[in-house]
N, C-alpha and C positions, 0 to 999 in steps of 0.2 A: 259598306256599300256607299259609294259616292253618288249623290243625285245628279243626273244629267237632265238637260232640258226636255228630252223626249220621254223621260221616265215619269214626268209629272202627269198625274191623272187628276181630274177635278176632285177637290176635297169636298166632303160633306160639310154642312153648315157648322156643326159642332167642332170638327177638326180645324176648319178655317178660323173659327173664333179662338180656339185654343192656341193655334199658331200665332195669331195676331197678339194675343196676350203675352206669349213667350217672347215675341219680338220686342214688345214694349219693355221687357225686363232685361234685355240685352244679354251680355256675356254671363251674367249671374244666373239667369233663368229663375225658375220657381220650384219650390217643393211641390210634389204632386198634390198633396192635400190642399195647398194654397190655390193651385189651379182649379181643383174640383170645386172649392168654395167659390171662387170667382165665376166659374161657369154655372154654378148652382146645380151640380149633378152628383150622383152617388160615386163612391170610390170604384165600384164595379164598372160603371159606365166610363168613368175617367180612365181607368186602366186600359180599357178597350181603345179609347181615343189615343192614349200615349203609345200603345203597341202599334196601332195603325200608322201613326206619324213616324215612329222609330223604324218600322219596316220599309217605309218610303225614303228613309235617310234624311228626314226633315227635322228630327229631334234626336238628341242624345240623352240617354237616361244614365245618371251617375248615382251610385249608391252613396248615401250620406247618413251620418248619425245626427239626428235633430230631434228635439223635444223628447229626449230620453228613449229614443227607439230608432231603428234603422228604417230609412225611407229612401225614396228616389227623388233626385233633383232633375228636372227636365230643362234642357238647354236647347234653344233653337239652333239648328245648323244652317238655317237660311238667314242671310244678312239682308237688311233693307237696302234697296237700290238708292244710289246717290245720282240723281239725274242732273245735278248742277253742271256736270261736264258737257252736257248737250244744250245747255241754256242758250249759247250763242251760235248754235248750228245754223248753217245757211238754208236748211231744208224747209222749216215752217214758212218763212216769207217768200220762198222761191216762186217765181212766176211760172215755172215749168212743172210744178207739183202734179197737175192733172195728167200730164203725159210722161211722168217719170216712173220707172219700174220695169219689171220683166216684159210686160206687153206694150210699153210705151215707146215713144221716140227717143227718150232720154233715159240714162241709166246712172244710178249712184256710183257704179264702179268706174265710170269714165268722166265723172263730174269735176270740172276744174274748181268749182266753188268749194266742194267738199275737200278736195285735195289741198287747196290753199288754207282752209280752216284747220285741217289736220296738221299741216306743216307748222302753222302758227301755234297750235296747241303743243306740239312736240317741242318747238323752240322755247316756249314759256316754261315747259316742264324741265328742259335741260338747264335753263337759267336758274330755276329754283334749286335744282340739285347742285349746281355749281356754287350758288350762294351758300347752301347748307354745308357743303364740303369746305368752303373758305372759312365759315364760322367755326367749324369744328377744328380746323388747323390753328386758329387764332388762340 
């Protein structure tokens, strides 16, 4: 099951804390016993948390042999957002912010400032890809 934006339901505090810990450990994830220890909960409660997160598509459970026994490794399927791409967005300092949106006089879909910014981003991305391709040819 692939998580969709509309599939997300508010997580409980424990599930949210578990997911944050798994995010901190990246692609490697954590053994379930390590996660339970970090959360300060029993294996029974921990298994419930892992199952809830797995059912929502937020965590993948992978069988692994560790510490002389079979256990599960929990790996976050959610990746942290990289907001650096919107750092130079024209929206935050825009003088029309108060009247921009579905019910306003201005709309992001017809904004020349956003269009110019996106074209500039696209151009810089194309230049980076071209430089990478030239480097690989050399």
